[in-house]
PDB file of N, CA, C and O in Angstrom:
ATOM      1  N   MET A   1       0.845  -1.174   0.000  1.00  0.00           N
ATOM      2  CA  MET A   1       0.000   0.000   0.000  1.00  0.00           C
ATOM      3  C   MET A   1       0.891   1.239   0.000  1.00  0.00           C
ATOM      4  O   MET A   1       1.918   1.258   0.679  1.00  0.00           O
ATOM      5  N   LEU A   2       0.518   2.265  -0.744  1.00  0.00           N
ATOM      6  CA  LEU A   2       1.290   3.492  -0.834  1.00  0.00           C
ATOM      7  C   LEU A   2       0.656   4.592  -0.005  1.00  0.00           C
ATOM      8  O   LEU A   2      -0.564   4.663   0.142  1.00  0.00           O
ATOM      9  N   ALA A   3       1.513   5.450   0.533  1.00  0.00           N
ATOM     10  CA  ALA A   3       1.032   6.628   1.250  1.00  0.00           C
ATOM     11  C   ALA A   3       0.673   7.702   0.227  1.00  0.00           C
ATOM     12  O   ALA A   3       0.825   7.495  -0.977  1.00  0.00           O
ATOM     13  N   ALA A   4       0.199   8.840   0.704  1.00  0.00           N
ATOM     14  CA  ALA A   4      -0.242   9.914  -0.181  1.00  0.00           C
ATOM     15  C   ALA A   4       0.877  10.412  -1.090  1.00  0.00           C
ATOM     16  O   ALA A   4       0.614  10.841  -2.213  1.00  0.00           O
ATOM     17  N   ASP A   5       2.122  10.360  -0.617  1.00  0.00           N
ATOM     18  CA  ASP A   5       3.231  10.870  -1.427  1.00  0.00           C
ATOM     19  C   ASP A   5       3.850   9.809  -2.330  1.00  0.00           C
ATOM     20  O   ASP A   5       4.865  10.067  -2.976  1.00  0.00           O
ATOM     21  N   GLY A   6       3.251   8.616  -2.383  1.00  0.00           N
ATOM     22  CA  GLY A   6       3.750   7.571  -3.262  1.00  0.00           C
ATOM     23  C   GLY A   6       4.754   6.644  -2.610  1.00  0.00           C
ATOM     24  O   GLY A   6       5.155   5.656  -3.226  1.00  0.00           O
ATOM     25  N   GLU A   7       5.177   6.927  -1.378  1.00  0.00           N
ATOM     26  CA  GLU A   7       6.110   6.065  -0.663  1.00  0.00           C
ATOM     27  C   GLU A   7       5.349   4.872  -0.088  1.00  0.00           C
ATOM     28  O   GLU A   7       4.165   4.988   0.228  1.00  0.00           O
ATOM     29  N   PRO A   8       6.015   3.732   0.050  1.00  0.00           N
ATOM     30  CA  PRO A   8       5.356   2.604   0.709  1.00  0.00           C
ATOM     31  C   PRO A   8       4.944   2.989   2.117  1.00  0.00           C
ATOM     32  O   PRO A   8       5.689   3.675   2.817  1.00  0.00           O
ATOM     33  N   LYS A   9       3.765   2.556   2.539  1.00  0.00           N
ATOM     34  CA  LYS A   9       3.227   2.956   3.834  1.00  0.00           C
ATOM     35  C   LYS A   9       4.150   2.553   4.983  1.00  0.00           C
ATOM     36  O   LYS A   9       4.312   3.324   5.930  1.00  0.00           O
ATOM     37  N   ALA A  10       4.755   1.370   4.925  1.00  0.00           N
ATOM     38  CA  ALA A  10       5.655   0.929   5.986  1.00  0.00           C
ATOM     39  C   ALA A  10       6.851   1.856   6.114  1.00  0.00           C
ATOM     40  O   ALA A  10       7.296   2.142   7.225  1.00  0.00           O
ATOM     41  N   LEU A  11       7.379   2.332   4.987  1.00  0.00           N
ATOM     42  CA  LEU A  11       8.519   3.237   5.005  1.00  0.00           C
ATOM     43  C   LEU A  11       8.148   4.554   5.654  1.00  0.00           C
ATOM     44  O   LEU A  11       8.929   5.092   6.439  1.00  0.00           O
ATOM     45  N   VAL A  12       6.984   5.082   5.349  1.00  0.00           N
ATOM     46  CA  VAL A  12       6.531   6.339   5.952  1.00  0.00           C
ATOM     47  C   VAL A  12       6.362   6.161   7.448  1.00  0.00           C
ATOM     48  O   VAL A  12       6.787   7.020   8.220  1.00  0.00           O
ATOM     49  N   THR A  13       5.751   5.064   7.875  1.00  0.00           N
ATOM     50  CA  THR A  13       5.545   4.792   9.295  1.00  0.00           C
ATOM     51  C   THR A  13       6.875   4.629  10.009  1.00  0.00           C
ATOM     52  O   THR A  13       7.047   5.156  11.109  1.00  0.00           O
ATOM     53  N   ASN A  14       7.819   3.914   9.415  1.00  0.00           N
ATOM     54  CA  ASN A  14       9.128   3.705  10.024  1.00  0.00           C
ATOM     55  C   ASN A  14       9.883   5.010  10.166  1.00  0.00           C
ATOM     56  O   ASN A  14      10.516   5.246  11.195  1.00  0.00           O
ATOM     57  N   SER A  15       9.831   5.856   9.166  1.00  0.00           N
ATOM     58  CA  SER A  15      10.505   7.147   9.235  1.00  0.00           C
ATOM     59  C   SER A  15       9.895   8.012  10.324  1.00  0.00           C
ATOM     60  O   SER A  15      10.606   8.718  11.038  1.00  0.00           O
ATOM     61  N   ALA A  16       8.579   7.954  10.449  1.00  0.00           N
ATOM     62  CA  ALA A  16       7.907   8.741  11.482  1.00  0.00           C
ATOM     63  C   ALA A  16       8.296   8.250  12.867  1.00  0.00           C
ATOM     64  O   ALA A  16       8.530   9.061  13.762  1.00  0.00           O
ATOM     65  N   SER A  17       8.371   6.924  13.062  1.00  0.00           N
ATOM     66  CA  SER A  17       8.741   6.402  14.374  1.00  0.00           C
ATOM     67  C   SER A  17      10.208   6.706  14.687  1.00  0.00           C
ATOM     68  O   SER A  17      10.558   6.948  15.842  1.00  0.00           O
ATOM     69  N   ARG A  18      11.062   6.696  13.669  1.00  0.00           N
ATOM     70  CA  ARG A  18      12.472   7.040  13.873  1.00  0.00           C
ATOM     71  C   ARG A  18      12.600   8.501  14.283  1.00  0.00           C
ATOM     72  O   ARG A  18      13.342   8.822  15.211  1.00  0.00           O
ATOM     73  N   LEU A  19      11.890   9.379  13.607  1.00  0.00           N
ATOM     74  CA  LEU A  19      11.929  10.797  13.971  1.00  0.00           C
ATOM     75  C   LEU A  19      11.375  11.031  15.369  1.00  0.00           C
ATOM     76  O   LEU A  19      11.903  11.854  16.116  1.00  0.00           O
ATOM     77  N   THR A  20      10.324  10.322  15.722  1.00  0.00           N
ATOM     78  CA  THR A  20       9.759  10.450  17.059  1.00  0.00           C
ATOM     79  C   THR A  20      10.788  10.064  18.109  1.00  0.00           C
ATOM     80  O   THR A  20      10.941  10.757  19.114  1.00  0.00           O
ATOM     81  N   LYS A  21      11.497   8.959  17.880  1.00  0.00           N
ATOM     82  CA  LYS A  21      12.536   8.520  18.809  1.00  0.00           C
ATOM     83  C   LYS A  21      13.650   9.552  18.905  1.00  0.00           C
ATOM     84  O   LYS A  21      14.129   9.839  20.002  1.00  0.00           O
ATOM     85  N   MET A  22      14.074  10.118  17.767  1.00  0.00           N
ATOM     86  CA  MET A  22      15.171  11.087  17.767  1.00  0.00           C
ATOM     87  C   MET A  22      14.777  12.396  18.431  1.00  0.00           C
ATOM     88  O   MET A  22      15.644  13.131  18.903  1.00  0.00           O
ATOM     89  N   ARG A  23      13.491  12.698  18.476  1.00  0.00           N
ATOM     90  CA  ARG A  23      13.036  13.936  19.116  1.00  0.00           C
ATOM     91  C   ARG A  23      12.766  13.769  20.603  1.00  0.00           C
ATOM     92  O   ARG A  23      12.441  14.740  21.286  1.00  0.00           O
ATOM     93  N   SER A  24      12.897  12.555  21.110  1.00  0.00           N
ATOM     94  CA  SER A  24      12.632  12.334  22.536  1.00  0.00           C
ATOM     95  C   SER A  24      13.759  12.949  23.372  1.00  0.00           C
ATOM     96  O   SER A  24      14.917  12.975  22.956  1.00  0.00           O
ATOM     97  N   VAL A  25      13.401  13.432  24.534  1.00  0.00           N
ATOM     98  CA  VAL A  25      14.363  14.066  25.434  1.00  0.00           C
ATOM     99  C   VAL A  25      15.456  13.071  25.832  1.00  0.00           C
ATOM    100  O   VAL A  25      16.629  13.434  25.911  1.00  0.00           O
ATOM    101  N   GLU A  26      15.073  11.830  26.079  1.00  0.00           N
ATOM    102  CA  GLU A  26      16.044  10.822  26.491  1.00  0.00           C
ATOM    103  C   GLU A  26      17.099  10.593  25.417  1.00  0.00           C
ATOM    104  O   GLU A  26      18.296  10.582  25.705  1.00  0.00           O
ATOM    105  N   TRP A  27      16.650  10.409  24.174  1.00  0.00           N
ATOM    106  CA  TRP A  27      17.592  10.130  23.096  1.00  0.00           C
ATOM    107  C   TRP A  27      18.479  11.343  22.825  1.00  0.00           C
ATOM    108  O   TRP A  27      19.693  11.206  22.675  1.00  0.00           O
ATOM    109  N   LEU A  28      17.878  12.519  22.764  1.00  0.00           N
ATOM    110  CA  LEU A  28      18.669  13.725  22.506  1.00  0.00           C
ATOM    111  C   LEU A  28      19.687  13.964  23.612  1.00  0.00           C
ATOM    112  O   LEU A  28      20.845  14.280  23.338  1.00  0.00           O
ATOM    113  N   GLY A  29      19.255  13.814  24.861  1.00  0.00           N
ATOM    114  CA  GLY A  29      20.171  14.038  25.983  1.00  0.00           C
ATOM    115  C   GLY A  29      21.345  13.090  25.969  1.00  0.00           C
ATOM    116  O   GLY A  29      22.488  13.506  26.162  1.00  0.00           O
ATOM    117  N   GLN A  30      21.074  11.815  25.742  1.00  0.00           N
ATOM    118  CA  GLN A  30      22.158  10.837  25.729  1.00  0.00           C
ATOM    119  C   GLN A  30      23.084  11.024  24.537  1.00  0.00           C
ATOM    120  O   GLN A  30      24.295  10.836  24.653  1.00  0.00           O
ATOM    121  N   THR A  31      22.528  11.389  23.404  1.00  0.00           N
ATOM    122  CA  THR A  31      23.359  11.585  22.218  1.00  0.00           C
ATOM    123  C   THR A  31      24.256  12.810  22.372  1.00  0.00           C
ATOM    124  O   THR A  31      25.439  12.760  22.037  1.00  0.00           O
ATOM    125  N   VAL A  32      23.702  13.898  22.873  1.00  0.00           N
ATOM    126  CA  VAL A  32      24.510  15.104  23.109  1.00  0.00           C
ATOM    127  C   VAL A  32      25.593  14.820  24.146  1.00  0.00           C
ATOM    128  O   VAL A  32      26.736  15.246  23.983  1.00  0.00           O
ATOM    129  N   ALA A  33      25.239  14.102  25.211  1.00  0.00           N
ATOM    130  CA  ALA A  33      26.224  13.781  26.252  1.00  0.00           C
ATOM    131  C   ALA A  33      27.358  12.917  25.695  1.00  0.00           C
ATOM    132  O   ALA A  33      28.526  13.157  26.001  1.00  0.00           O
ATOM    133  N   SER A  34      27.023  11.915  24.883  1.00  0.00           N
ATOM    134  CA  SER A  34      28.069  11.051  24.331  1.00  0.00           C
ATOM    135  C   SER A  34      28.970  11.813  23.359  1.00  0.00           C
ATOM    136  O   SER A  34      30.185  11.614  23.341  1.00  0.00           O
ATOM    137  N   LEU A  35      28.367  12.681  22.554  1.00  0.00           N
ATOM    138  CA  LEU A  35      29.185  13.491  21.637  1.00  0.00           C
ATOM    139  C   LEU A  35      30.077  14.475  22.395  1.00  0.00           C
ATOM    140  O   LEU A  35      31.227  14.688  22.011  1.00  0.00           O
ATOM    141  N   ALA A  36      29.559  15.071  23.460  1.00  0.00           N
ATOM    142  CA  ALA A  36      30.366  15.988  24.277  1.00  0.00           C
ATOM    143  C   ALA A  36      31.536  15.235  24.912  1.00  0.00           C
ATOM    144  O   ALA A  36      32.641  15.768  25.009  1.00  0.00           O
ATOM    145  N   TRP A  37      31.291  14.005  25.339  1.00  0.00           N
ATOM    146  CA  TRP A  37      32.350  13.192  25.924  1.00  0.00           C
ATOM    147  C   TRP A  37      33.432  12.901  24.885  1.00  0.00           C
ATOM    148  O   TRP A  37      34.622  12.974  25.191  1.00  0.00           O
ATOM    149  N   ILE A  38      33.028  12.576  23.671  1.00  0.00           N
ATOM    150  CA  ILE A  38      33.996  12.320  22.595  1.00  0.00           C
ATOM    151  C   ILE A  38      34.821  13.576  22.313  1.00  0.00           C
ATOM    152  O   ILE A  38      36.044  13.504  22.195  1.00  0.00           O
ATOM    153  N   VAL A  39      34.161  14.710  22.207  1.00  0.00           N
ATOM    154  CA  VAL A  39      34.870  15.967  21.934  1.00  0.00           C
ATOM    155  C   VAL A  39      35.842  16.295  23.068  1.00  0.00           C
ATOM    156  O   VAL A  39      36.952  16.768  22.822  1.00  0.00           O
ATOM    157  N   SER A  40      35.424  16.042  24.311  1.00  0.00           N
ATOM    158  CA  SER A  40      36.306  16.359  25.441  1.00  0.00           C
ATOM    159  C   SER A  40      37.572  15.510  25.422  1.00  0.00           C
ATOM    160  O   SER A  40      38.639  15.985  25.814  1.00  0.00           O
ATOM    161  N   VAL A  41      37.469  14.264  24.972  1.00  0.00           N
ATOM    162  CA  VAL A  41      38.656  13.407  24.886  1.00  0.00           C
ATOM    163  C   VAL A  41      39.660  14.018  23.915  1.00  0.00           C
ATOM    164  O   VAL A  41      40.858  14.049  24.193  1.00  0.00           O
ATOM    165  N   PHE A  42      39.171  14.505  22.776  1.00  0.00           N
ATOM    166  CA  PHE A  42      40.083  15.113  21.807  1.00  0.00           C
ATOM    167  C   PHE A  42      40.568  16.481  22.272  1.00  0.00           C
ATOM    168  O   PHE A  42      41.693  16.874  21.964  1.00  0.00           O
ATOM    169  N   THR A  43      39.740  17.206  23.004  1.00  0.00           N
ATOM    170  CA  THR A  43      40.133  18.521  23.503  1.00  0.00           C
ATOM    171  C   THR A  43      41.292  18.411  24.494  1.00  0.00           C
ATOM    172  O   THR A  43      42.253  19.177  24.432  1.00  0.00           O
ATOM    173  N   TYR A  44      41.184  17.444  25.408  1.00  0.00           N
ATOM    174  CA  TYR A  44      42.228  17.266  26.420  1.00  0.00           C
ATOM    175  C   TYR A  44      43.378  16.417  25.930  1.00  0.00           C
ATOM    176  O   TYR A  44      44.428  16.377  26.572  1.00  0.00           O
ATOM    177  N   GLY A  45      43.212  15.746  24.824  1.00  0.00           N
ATOM    178  CA  GLY A  45      44.286  14.959  24.234  1.00  0.00           C
ATOM    179  C   GLY A  45      44.270  13.510  24.687  1.00  0.00           C
ATOM    180  O   GLY A  45      43.757  13.173  25.754  1.00  0.00           O
ATOM    181  N   ILE A  46      44.836  12.682  23.860  1.00  0.00           N
ATOM    182  CA  ILE A  46      44.947  11.260  24.166  1.00  0.00           C
ATOM    183  C   ILE A  46      46.410  11.003  24.514  1.00  0.00           C
ATOM    184  O   ILE A  46      47.272  10.930  23.639  1.00  0.00           O
ATOM    185  N   LYS A  47      46.670  10.867  25.825  1.00  0.00           N
ATOM    186  CA  LYS A  47      48.046  10.731  26.295  1.00  0.00           C
ATOM    187  C   LYS A  47      48.331   9.390  26.952  1.00  0.00           C
ATOM    188  O   LYS A  47      49.478   8.945  26.997  1.00  0.00           O
ATOM    189  N   GLU A  48      47.287   8.749  27.462  1.00  0.00           N
ATOM    190  CA  GLU A  48      47.476   7.492  28.183  1.00  0.00           C
ATOM    191  C   GLU A  48      46.440   6.468  27.738  1.00  0.00           C
ATOM    192  O   GLU A  48      45.510   6.781  26.995  1.00  0.00           O
ATOM    193  N   ASN A  49      46.622   5.245  28.206  1.00  0.00           N
ATOM    194  CA  ASN A  49      45.686   4.177  27.858  1.00  0.00           C
ATOM    195  C   ASN A  49      44.268   4.496  28.323  1.00  0.00           C
ATOM    196  O   ASN A  49      43.303   4.159  27.638  1.00  0.00           O
ATOM    197  N   GLY A  50      44.137   5.135  29.468  1.00  0.00           N
ATOM    198  CA  GLY A  50      42.821   5.495  29.987  1.00  0.00           C
ATOM    199  C   GLY A  50      42.075   6.430  29.055  1.00  0.00           C
ATOM    200  O   GLY A  50      40.848   6.381  28.978  1.00  0.00           O
ATOM    201  N   ASP A  51      42.806   7.282  28.345  1.00  0.00           N
ATOM    202  CA  ASP A  51      42.170   8.191  27.388  1.00  0.00           C
ATOM    203  C   ASP A  51      41.545   7.404  26.235  1.00  0.00           C
ATOM    204  O   ASP A  51      40.463   7.748  25.758  1.00  0.00           O
ATOM    205  N   TRP A  52      42.223   6.357  25.794  1.00  0.00           N
ATOM    206  CA  TRP A  52      41.672   5.505  24.742  1.00  0.00           C
ATOM    207  C   TRP A  52      40.418   4.779  25.232  1.00  0.00           C
ATOM    208  O   TRP A  52      39.456   4.605  24.484  1.00  0.00           O
ATOM    209  N   LEU A  53      40.445   4.361  26.489  1.00  0.00           N
ATOM    210  CA  LEU A  53      39.269   3.708  27.057  1.00  0.00           C
ATOM    211  C   LEU A  53      38.090   4.675  27.152  1.00  0.00           C
ATOM    212  O   LEU A  53      36.947   4.296  26.898  1.00  0.00           O
ATOM    213  N   GLN A  54      38.377   5.921  27.517  1.00  0.00           N
ATOM    214  CA  GLN A  54      37.324   6.940  27.568  1.00  0.00           C
ATOM    215  C   GLN A  54      36.720   7.150  26.182  1.00  0.00           C
ATOM    216  O   GLN A  54      35.502   7.247  26.035  1.00  0.00           O
ATOM    217  N   LEU A  55      37.579   7.218  25.176  1.00  0.00           N
ATOM    218  CA  LEU A  55      37.103   7.389  23.807  1.00  0.00           C
ATOM    219  C   LEU A  55      36.285   6.178  23.357  1.00  0.00           C
ATOM    220  O   LEU A  55      35.259   6.337  22.695  1.00  0.00           O
ATOM    221  N   LEU A  56      36.722   4.990  23.705  1.00  0.00           N
ATOM    222  CA  LEU A  56      35.991   3.775  23.360  1.00  0.00           C
ATOM    223  C   LEU A  56      34.608   3.767  24.022  1.00  0.00           C
ATOM    224  O   LEU A  56      33.608   3.448  23.379  1.00  0.00           O
ATOM    225  N   ALA A  57      34.562   4.118  25.304  1.00  0.00           N
ATOM    226  CA  ALA A  57      33.282   4.124  26.027  1.00  0.00           C
ATOM    227  C   ALA A  57      32.319   5.152  25.441  1.00  0.00           C
ATOM    228  O   ALA A  57      31.141   4.859  25.239  1.00  0.00           O
ATOM    229  N   ALA A  58      32.816   6.347  25.171  1.00  0.00           N
ATOM    230  CA  ALA A  58      31.960   7.395  24.610  1.00  0.00           C
ATOM    231  C   ALA A  58      31.465   7.021  23.214  1.00  0.00           C
ATOM    232  O   ALA A  58      30.310   7.267  22.869  1.00  0.00           O
ATOM    233  N   SER A  59      32.341   6.433  22.427  1.00  0.00           N
ATOM    234  CA  SER A  59      31.957   6.020  21.072  1.00  0.00           C
ATOM    235  C   SER A  59      30.930   4.892  21.106  1.00  0.00           C
ATOM    236  O   SER A  59      29.990   4.879  20.312  1.00  0.00           O
ATOM    237  N   ALA A  60      31.111   3.943  22.028  1.00  0.00           N
ATOM    238  CA  ALA A  60      30.147   2.849  22.164  1.00  0.00           C
ATOM    239  C   ALA A  60      28.786   3.387  22.583  1.00  0.00           C
ATOM    240  O   ALA A  60      27.757   2.917  22.098  1.00  0.00           O
ATOM    241  N   TRP A  61      28.774   4.354  23.467  1.00  0.00           N
ATOM    242  CA  TRP A  61      27.522   4.964  23.911  1.00  0.00           C
ATOM    243  C   TRP A  61      26.812   5.637  22.736  1.00  0.00           C
ATOM    244  O   TRP A  61      25.603   5.481  22.559  1.00  0.00           O
ATOM    245  N   PHE A  62      27.574   6.387  21.936  1.00  0.00           N
ATOM    246  CA  PHE A  62      26.999   7.057  20.771  1.00  0.00           C
ATOM    247  C   PHE A  62      26.450   6.040  19.766  1.00  0.00           C
ATOM    248  O   PHE A  62      25.347   6.208  19.247  1.00  0.00           O
ATOM    249  N   ILE A  63      27.220   4.994  19.499  1.00  0.00           N
ATOM    250  CA  ILE A  63      26.777   3.969  18.546  1.00  0.00           C
ATOM    251  C   ILE A  63      25.511   3.273  19.058  1.00  0.00           C
ATOM    252  O   ILE A  63      24.620   2.953  18.271  1.00  0.00           O
ATOM    253  N   ALA A  64      25.431   3.042  20.357  1.00  0.00           N
ATOM    254  CA  ALA A  64      24.230   2.431  20.933  1.00  0.00           C
ATOM    255  C   ALA A  64      23.013   3.334  20.743  1.00  0.00           C
ATOM    256  O   ALA A  64      21.912   2.843  20.494  1.00  0.00           O
ATOM    257  N   ASN A  65      23.202   4.647  20.858  1.00  0.00           N
ATOM    258  CA  ASN A  65      22.096   5.579  20.633  1.00  0.00           C
ATOM    259  C   ASN A  65      21.619   5.533  19.187  1.00  0.00           C
ATOM    260  O   ASN A  65      20.418   5.539  18.920  1.00  0.00           O
ATOM    261  N   VAL A  66      22.555   5.489  18.272  1.00  0.00           N
ATOM    262  CA  VAL A  66      22.193   5.405  16.855  1.00  0.00           C
ATOM    263  C   VAL A  66      21.500   4.075  16.569  1.00  0.00           C
ATOM    264  O   VAL A  66      20.515   4.028  15.831  1.00  0.00           O
ATOM    265  N   ALA A  67      22.016   2.997  17.152  1.00  0.00           N
ATOM    266  CA  ALA A  67      21.409   1.673  16.951  1.00  0.00           C
ATOM    267  C   ALA A  67      19.993   1.621  17.514  1.00  0.00           C
ATOM    268  O   ALA A  67      19.133   0.926  16.973  1.00  0.00           O
ATOM    269  N   ALA A  68      19.750   2.355  18.597  1.00  0.00           N
ATOM    270  CA  ALA A  68      18.405   2.381  19.185  1.00  0.00           C
ATOM    271  C   ALA A  68      17.396   2.969  18.205  1.00  0.00           C
ATOM    272  O   ALA A  68      16.248   2.526  18.157  1.00  0.00           O
ATOM    273  N   VAL A  69      17.809   3.952  17.432  1.00  0.00           N
ATOM    274  CA  VAL A  69      16.918   4.535  16.430  1.00  0.00           C
ATOM    275  C   VAL A  69      16.660   3.533  15.316  1.00  0.00           C
ATOM    276  O   VAL A  69      15.521   3.391  14.872  1.00  0.00           O
ATOM    277  N   TRP A  70      17.682   2.843  14.861  1.00  0.00           N
ATOM    278  CA  TRP A  70      17.512   1.868  13.788  1.00  0.00           C
ATOM    279  C   TRP A  70      16.698   0.672  14.244  1.00  0.00           C
ATOM    280  O   TRP A  70      15.928   0.112  13.464  1.00  0.00           O
ATOM    281  N   SER A  71      16.861   0.268  15.519  1.00  0.00           N
ATOM    282  CA  SER A  71      16.074  -0.870  15.995  1.00  0.00           C
ATOM    283  C   SER A  71      14.601  -0.483  16.123  1.00  0.00           C
ATOM    284  O   SER A  71      13.726  -1.327  15.934  1.00  0.00           O
ATOM    285  N   THR A  72      14.319   0.770  16.437  1.00  0.00           N
ATOM    286  CA  THR A  72      12.938   1.252  16.454  1.00  0.00           C
ATOM    287  C   THR A  72      12.353   1.130  15.056  1.00  0.00           C
ATOM    288  O   THR A  72      11.189   0.763  14.895  1.00  0.00           O
ATOM    289  N   ASP A  73      13.153   1.438  14.050  1.00  0.00           N
ATOM    290  CA  ASP A  73      12.737   1.355  12.654  1.00  0.00           C
ATOM    291  C   ASP A  73      12.400  -0.084  12.273  1.00  0.00           C
ATOM    292  O   ASP A  73      11.351  -0.331  11.678  1.00  0.00           O
ATOM    293  N   SER A  74      13.263  -1.030  12.602  1.00  0.00           N
ATOM    294  CA  SER A  74      13.044  -2.425  12.190  1.00  0.00           C
ATOM    295  C   SER A  74      11.920  -3.070  12.995  1.00  0.00           C
ATOM    296  O   SER A  74      11.212  -3.928  12.467  1.00  0.00           O
ATOM    297  N   ASN A  75      11.737  -2.686  14.252  1.00  0.00           N
ATOM    298  CA  ASN A  75      10.674  -3.276  15.058  1.00  0.00           C
ATOM    299  C   ASN A  75       9.297  -2.912  14.549  1.00  0.00           C
ATOM    300  O   ASN A  75       8.363  -3.698  14.705  1.00  0.00           O
ATOM    301  N   SER A  76       9.141  -1.757  13.951  1.00  0.00           N
ATOM    302  CA  SER A  76       7.827  -1.346  13.491  1.00  0.00           C
ATOM    303  C   SER A  76       7.428  -2.043  12.188  1.00  0.00           C
ATOM    304  O   SER A  76       6.283  -1.912  11.753  1.00  0.00           O
ATOM    305  N   GLN A  77       8.349  -2.781  11.555  1.00  0.00           N
ATOM    306  CA  GLN A  77       8.021  -3.513  10.343  1.00  0.00           C
ATOM    307  C   GLN A  77       7.319  -4.821  10.657  1.00  0.00           C
ATOM    308  O   GLN A  77       6.635  -5.381   9.800  1.00  0.00           O
ATOM    309  N   ASP A  78       7.485  -5.325  11.905  1.00  0.00           N
ATOM    310  CA  ASP A  78       6.872  -6.611  12.280  1.00  0.00           C
ATOM    311  C   ASP A  78       5.389  -6.521  12.420  1.00  0.00           C
ATOM    312  O   ASP A  78       4.736  -7.517  12.730  1.00  0.00           O
TER     313      ASP A  78
END
């Protein structure tokens, strides 16, 4: 079935649910916090092993936030 703009209805619904998730306070807050953490690692420099661990943790957090949006997209197809 097609939506009014000619896109498949499932695609329109999935995009809407993805946007809804991205506009949530929880998702925005966590994404901004993880990006700020990544920027701070580069601002202060990577001098020791702990700095690499900080960068790894912040990057994993950011990737998890992005994955949460994509999983919302795939779950609505079921």
